[in-house]
DRENFILO-461373 format. One line per field, with one value per residue (C-alpha): residue number from 1; residue in one letter; x, y negated, z. Coordinates in steps of 0.1 Angstrom, whole numbers, plus 5000, padded with zeros to 4 digits. Each point is the difference from the previous one (the first is absolute). Layout:
num: NUM	...
residuo: A	...
xx: X	...
yy: Y	...
zz: Z	...
//
This chain:
num: 1	2	3	4	5	6	7	8	9	10	11	12	13	14	15	16	17	18	19	20	21	22	23	24	25	26	27	28	29	30	31	32	33	34	35	36	37	38	39	40	41	42	43	44	45	46	47	48	49	50	51	52	53	54	55	56	57	58	59	60	61	62	63	64	65	66	67	68	69	70	71	72	73	74	75	76	77	78	79	80	81	82	83	84	85	86	87	88	89	90	91	92	93	94	95	96	97	98	99	100	101	102	103	104	105	106	107	108	109	110	111	112	113	114	115	116	117	118	119	120	121	122	123	124	125	126	127	128	129	130	131	132	133	134	135	136	137	138	139	140	141	142	143	144	145	146	147	148	149	150	151	152	153	154	155	156	157	158	159	160	161	162	163	164	165	166	167	168	169	170	171	172	173	174	175	176	177	178	179	180	181	182	183	184	185	186	187	188	189	190	191	192	193	194	195	196	197	198	199	200	201	202	203	204	205	206	207	208	209	210	211	212	213	214	215	216	217	218	219	220	221	222	223	224	225	226	227	228	229	230	231	232	233	234	235	236	237	238	239	240	241	242	243	244	245	246	247	248	249	250	251	252	253	254	255	256	257	258	259	260	261	262	263	264	265	266	267	268	269	270	271	272	273	274	275	276	277	278	279	280	281	282	283	284	285	286	287	288	289	290	291	292	293	294	295	296	297	298	299	300	301	302	303	304	305	306	307	308	309	310	311	312	313	314	315	316	317	318	319	320	321	322	323	324	325	326	327	328	329	330	331	332	333	334	335	336	337	338	339	340	341	342	343	344	345	346	347	348	349	350	351	352	353	354	355	356	357	358	359	360	361	362	363	364	365	366	367	368	369	370	371	372	373	374	375	376	377	378	379	380	381	382	383	384	385	386	387	388	389	390	391	392	393	394	395	396	397	398	399	400	401	402	403	404	405	406	407	408	409	410	411	412	413	414	415	416	417	418	419	420	421	422	423	424	425	426	427	428	429	430	431	432	433	434	435	436	437	438	439	440	441	442	443	444	445	446	447	448
residuo: M	S	V	T	A	E	R	P	V	P	D	A	G	S	S	P	S	W	R	A	R	A	A	D	L	A	E	L	G	R	T	T	R	V	G	Q	L	A	R	A	T	L	V	A	L	L	L	V	V	L	T	G	V	L	A	L	V	A	A	L	R	T	G	A	A	A	D	D	V	V	T	R	S	G	P	L	T	A	S	A	Q	E	L	Y	R	A	L	S	D	A	D	T	S	A	G	Q	G	F	L	L	G	A	D	E	P	A	A	L	R	L	R	Y	Q	T	D	L	A	A	A	G	R	A	L	A	V	L	G	S	A	S	T	G	T	G	A	D	A	T	A	V	T	T	L	A	Q	G	I	P	A	Y	T	G	L	V	E	T	A	R	A	V	D	R	Q	G	L	T	Y	G	S	A	Y	L	R	E	A	S	S	F	L	R	T	D	L	L	P	A	A	Q	Q	I	Y	D	L	Q	S	A	A	L	A	D	A	Q	D	G	V	E	G	G	V	W	A	V	L	A	L	V	A	G	I	A	A	L	V	A	L	R	R	L	H	R	R	I	A	H	T	T	R	R	R	R	T	P	G	V	V	L	A	G	G	A	L	A	L	L	V	V	W	G	V	L	A	L	G	L	S	A	L	S	T	A	T	A	R	D	D	G	T	A	P	N	R	E	L	V	A	A	R	F	A	V	L	Q	S	R	S	D	E	I	L	T	L	V	A	R	S	T	G	G	S	Y	E	Q	D	Y	V	R	R	S	I	V	L	Y	G	W	Q	G	L	L	D	R	A	R	T	A	A	G	D	G	A	V	A	D	D	A	T	T	A	Q	D	A	G	R	R	G	I	V	V	H	E	L	V	R	T	L	D	V	S	G	Q	Y	D	Q	A	V	A	L	A	L	S	A	G	A	D	G	G	Q	G	A	V	T	E	V	L	D	A	L	D	R	G	V	A	G	T	A	D	T	T	A	R	S	A	S	T	A	R	A	A	T	V	L	L	P	L	G	V	V	V	L	T	L	V	A	A	G	G	L	V	A	G	V	W	P	R	L	Q	E	Y	R
xx: 5000	5015	4995	4997	5010	4973	5007	4990	4968	5002	4975	4970	5001	5036	5011	5027	5035	5013	5022	4969	4982	5030	5002	4962	5004	5030	4980	4971	5024	5013	4968	4972	4995	4991	5032	5021	4985	5005	5036	5008	4983	5021	5033	4991	4990	5033	5020	4981	5007	5036	5004	4986	5022	5032	4991	4992	5034	5018	4981	5006	5037	5006	4980	5020	5033	4990	4989	5033	5020	4980	4997	5029	5030	5001	5000	5024	5024	4999	5006	5030	5014	4994	5018	5031	5000	4995	5029	5024	4991	5003	5035	5010	4985	5019	5033	4993	4992	5031	5021	4985	5004	4986	4990	4975	4968	4967	4985	5026	4994	4962	5005	5019	4973	4972	5017	5002	4963	4991	5020	4982	4965	5009	5014	4968	4979	5022	5001	4962	4997	5027	4989	5023	5021	5023	5025	4978	4995	5038	5008	4973	5015	5035	4989	4979	5030	5026	4987	5002	5035	5010	4985	5019	5033	4993	4991	5032	5020	4984	5006	5036	5006	4984	5025	5029	5011	5015	4984	4964	5005	5007	4965	4984	5018	4989	4964	5001	5017	4973	4973	5016	5007	4969	4972	5000	5003	4970	4981	5010	4987	4967	4997	5009	4974	4973	5009	4997	4966	4989	5011	4981	4969	5002	5004	4968	4981	5005	4975	5022	4987	4967	4989	5010	4981	4970	5001	5003	4971	4979	5005	4992	4968	4989	5005	4981	4971	5000	4998	4973	4979	5003	4990	4969	4991	5005	4980	4971	4998	5004	5023	5007	5002	5001	5017	5028	5004	5001	5027	5021	4997	5010	5029	5012	4998	5020	5027	5002	5000	5027	5022	4997	5005	5029	5015	4999	5015	5028	5007	5001	5023	5023	5001	5008	5029	5015	4995	5000	5017	5028	5014	4992	5022	5030	4994	4997	5033	5016	4988	5014	5033	5001	4994	5027	5025	4994	5006	5032	5011	4993	5017	5031	5003	4992	5026	5026	5031	4982	4971	5013	4973	4972	5016	5001	4963	4992	5017	4983	4966	5005	5008	4969	4979	5012	5020	4989	4970	5000	4970	4990	5004	4978	4974	4998	4996	4973	4981	4999	4991	4986	5006	5015	5026	5008	5005	5024	5020	5001	5012	5027	5012	5001	5017	5028	5005	5001	5029	5020	4993	5010	5033	5007	4992	5024	5027	4996	5000	5032	5018	4994	4971	4976	4977	4996	4992	4973	4985	4998	4986	4973	4992	4963	5008	4998	5037	5002	4999	4967	4984	5008	4987	4969	4993	5004	4978	4973	4999	4999	4973	4978	5005	4993	4968	4989	5005	4984	4970	4997	5001	4974	4977	5001	4996	4968	4987	5006	4982	4970	4997	4992	4983	4964	5010	4996	4964	4993	5013	4977	4969	5005	5009	4967	4981	5015	4994	4965	4991	5013	4980	4968	5003	5006	4978	4967	5014	5009	4965	4985	5014	4980
yy: 5000	4967	4966	4969	4967	4974	4964	4976	4981	4963	4988	4986	4969	4992	4975	5008	4986	4970	5023	5019	4968	4987	5033	4997	4965	5009	5028	4977	4975	5027	5018	4975	4969	4978	5012	4993	4965	4993	5012	4978	4970	5005	5002	4968	4983	5009	4988	4967	4995	5010	4975	4973	5007	5002	4969	4981	5010	4990	4966	4992	5009	4981	4970	4999	5003	4972	4978	5007	4988	4968	4991	5016	5017	4975	4968	5016	5008	4964	4988	5023	4986	4964	5008	5013	4971	4973	5013	5003	4966	4984	5015	4985	4966	5000	5007	4972	4976	5009	4993	4966	4991	4966	4995	5029	4987	5000	5023	5027	4998	5002	5030	5018	4992	5010	5034	5007	4990	5023	5029	4994	5001	5032	5016	4992	5016	5031	5002	4998	5030	5020	5031	4991	5031	5014	4984	4971	4989	5003	4978	4974	4998	4996	4971	4984	4999	4994	4971	4975	5013	4994	4965	4992	5010	4979	4969	5005	5001	4968	4982	5011	4990	4966	4994	5005	5033	5026	5031	4992	5023	5029	4995	4999	5031	5017	4990	5012	5033	5005	4994	5024	5028	4999	4978	5007	5038	4999	4979	5025	5029	4983	4994	5036	5013	4977	5009	5037	4993	4982	5028	5025	4979	4998	5037	5004	4977	5025	5024	5031	5035	4990	4983	5030	5024	4977	5000	5038	5005	4975	5018	5033	4985	4987	5034	5016	4975	5006	5038	4996	4978	5026	5028	4982	4992	5036	5015	4975	4988	4964	4980	4974	5001	4963	5005	5020	4974	4973	5019	5005	4963	4988	5023	4991	4963	5008	5018	4973	4972	5017	5007	4964	4984	5022	4999	4962	4999	5024	4981	4966	5015	5013	4965	4986	5024	4999	4963	4986	5020	5016	4968	4980	5023	4995	4962	4997	5020	4977	4969	5014	5006	4965	4983	5021	4995	4962	5002	5019	4972	4973	5019	5005	4963	4996	5026	4986	5022	5027	5004	5030	5024	4977	4997	5038	5002	4974	5020	5032	4985	4983	5033	5016	4970	4992	5031	5028	5018	4975	4987	4975	5026	5024	4973	4991	5036	5006	4969	5010	4972	4967	4970	5020	5016	4965	4987	5029	4991	4963	5009	5022	4974	4973	5023	5008	4962	4997	5025	4978	4970	5021	5009	4963	4992	5027	4986	4965	5013	5021	4972	4977	4980	5009	4969	5005	5037	4992	4973	5024	5028	4977	4982	5003	4992	5024	5007	5001	5030	4990	4992	5035	5017	4979	5011	5036	4998	4980	5027	5028	4982	4998	5037	5010	4978	5015	5036	4994	4984	5031	5023	4980	4996	5037	5011	4978	5016	5035	4991	4984	5032	5021	4977	5013	5036	5015	4987	5012	5034	5004	4987	5021	5031	4997	4993	5031	5023	4987	5002	5036	5011	4982	5014	5037	5003	5000	5027	5022	4995	5014	5035	5002
zz: 5000	4989	5017	4977	5015	4996	4991	5027	4991	5009	5025	4983	5022	4993	4973	4974	5006	4981	4979	4989	4992	4980	4981	4992	4988	4979	4985	4992	4984	4977	4991	4998	4979	5030	5018	4970	4996	5037	4999	4969	5017	5031	4981	4981	5032	5017	4970	5000	5037	4996	4971	5021	5030	4979	4981	5032	5015	4968	4998	5037	4998	4968	5013	5033	4982	4975	5029	5018	4969	4998	5037	5018	4982	4971	5022	5025	4973	4988	5035	5003	4967	5013	5033	4983	4974	5027	5022	4971	4986	5035	5003	4966	5009	5033	4982	4975	5027	5019	4969	4996	5036	5009	4963	5003	4982	5019	4973	5006	5038	4994	4978	5028	5025	4976	4993	5038	5004	4971	5015	5033	4984	4980	5032	5019	4973	5000	5037	5004	4976	5017	5019	5029	4996	4974	4976	4991	5036	5007	4969	5010	5035	4986	4978	5027	5023	4974	4980	5030	5007	4963	5000	5032	4984	4970	5021	5020	4968	4989	5033	5002	4964	5005	5028	4976	5016	4977	5015	4989	4970	5023	5016	4965	4989	5032	4994	4964	5010	5027	4974	4975	5024	5022	4987	4963	5004	5024	4974	4973	5022	5004	4963	4991	5025	4986	4964	5008	5016	4969	4978	5022	4998	4962	4998	5021	4976	4972	5016	5000	5005	5015	4968	4979	5023	4999	4962	4998	5025	4981	4967	5016	5016	4966	4984	5028	4996	4963	5004	5027	4977	4972	5023	5011	4964	4990	5028	5003	4964	5012	4978	5027	5037	5010	5034	4986	4971	5026	5020	4969	4990	5035	5001	4965	5010	5031	4980	4973	5026	5021	4970	4988	5034	5011	4966	4999	5035	4990	4968	5019	5026	4972	4985	5034	5005	4965	4992	5035	5028	4980	4984	5032	5020	4977	4999	5037	5005	4975	5018	5033	4983	4984	5034	5016	4973	5002	5038	4993	4976	5026	5028	4979	4999	5036	5011	4976	5002	5020	4976	4980	5013	4989	4966	4997	5010	4974	4972	5011	5001	4966	4984	5016	4988	4965	4989	4977	5015	5028	5019	4973	4972	5019	5007	4963	4991	5026	4989	4963	4976	5013	5022	5029	4978	4986	5036	5007	4969	5009	5035	4986	4975	5027	5024	4976	4994	5038	5001	4976	5023	5030	4984	4994	5036	5012	4977	5014	5036	4997	4982	5030	4985	5028	4998	4963	5005	5026	4978	4970	5021	5014	4968	4990	4964	4971	5002	5038	5024	5017	4967	4986	5032	5000	4964	5009	5031	4981	4973	5026	5020	4969	4993	5036	5001	4966	5010	5034	4983	4977	5030	5020	4970	4991	5036	5002	4969	5014	5032	4982	4979	5030	5024	4992	4992	5035	5002	4965	5008	5030	4982	4968	5020	5020	4968	4983	5029	5006	4963	4999	5030	4989	4965	5009	5030	4980	4977	5030	5014	4968	5009	5032
//
C-alpha cells in the first residue's frame, strides 16, 4: 500500500502573497489585451517622467552654472585681474616718482594713489567672496596685511630721498622686492583660482551628461508614445486618441525646447571661451609682464650700478612677451581675426620699439649720462620709454576690455537661454503625463 503526499491547500480565508499577485499581474500583462495596453502605458509614463526629471536636472545645473559665470566667477576673475594690475602699476609709478624726486608731477602721484585705491577695492570684493579657509583666504590675508607695509616702505623711501639722503633707493628696492616676492604671487594665486573657477562654471553651462541622458530618454519616450498610439488605433479602431496625442505633442515640445535652449547655451559658452576667455588670459598675462618689465626698467635706473638683476629680469620678460610664440603671439593666435588680434599686433610692435629705446637708455646710463638716461626713460613722447610703454598698455587694455565684453555678453546669452527652461520642463512633463493617463484610462475601462 502506497501513501501519496497531498499538496497543502491554502486557507480559503487567506489572501495571496505579493509575489503571487505580481505573478498574476505579469501573466495578465502578457496574455490579455488590456494587460498589454496597461503595460505599454506604464512604460510610456515612466519614460515621460524620467525625461522630465533628467531635463529638469540638466536645466537647473546649466542655469546655475550660467548664473555663476555672470554674477560670481566672471566678476571675481575681473577683480583679481584688476588687483594684480593695480599693484604692478603702483610699483611702477612709485619708481618713476622716485626718479623725478621733487619734480614728481601731481598726476603721477595721483596715479599711484589711484592704483592703491583700486587694489583695495578689488581686494575687498575678493575678500568678501572668500570662503575664509584655503589658499584664497591665505592669499587675501597676505595682501590685506602686506599692502600697508608696502606703502609704508614707499613713503619712507620718498621721505628719505626728499631729505637728500642716499639710502632712499634702498627702501624703494626693499618695497619693490616685497611686492614681487609676497604680494604679487598672492595676487597671482587668487587670479589663478578665480580663472579655474570660471573655467569650471563654463564647463557646467554646456550641460554635460545630464543633457545627453535627458535627450535619450525623451526620444525613447516619444517612441513609446508612438507605439502606444498605434496599439490603441489597431485594437480599438480609433484613428486618434487625443490624450496620447497631447502627451506626444507636449513631450516633443519639451525635447525641442530643451535642445534649442541647452544648445544655444553651450554655443554661447563656447564663444565666450574661444573668443573671450582664451585670448583674454593671454592678454592679461602680457599686461602683467609689461608692467613688471617696466618696473624692472625703472628700478635698474634707481639702483644704478647695483641694478643688474633688474636688467636681467627685463630681458627675460621681454623675450616672454615679444619673442616667437611669446604671450602676444599666443594672444593674437587665440583671438583669430578682428580687433583684438590687431590690438595684440599693435602692442607687440610698440613693445619692440620700446626695447630699442631701452637699449639706448642703457647706453646712456653706462656711459655716465645718467640724467639723459632718466629723461629718455620717462619721456612720454613717441620716441620715449614711457611713450612706448603707454602705447603697449593702451593696446592691451583695449584687447582685455574687448575680450571681457565678449565673455560677459556670451555668458548673459547663455543664462537667458535657460532662464525659463526649468518651469517649462515641469509644466510640459505634467501635461504629457496627465494627457497620457487621461487618454488611455477610458480605453482601459472599455475592457471591463
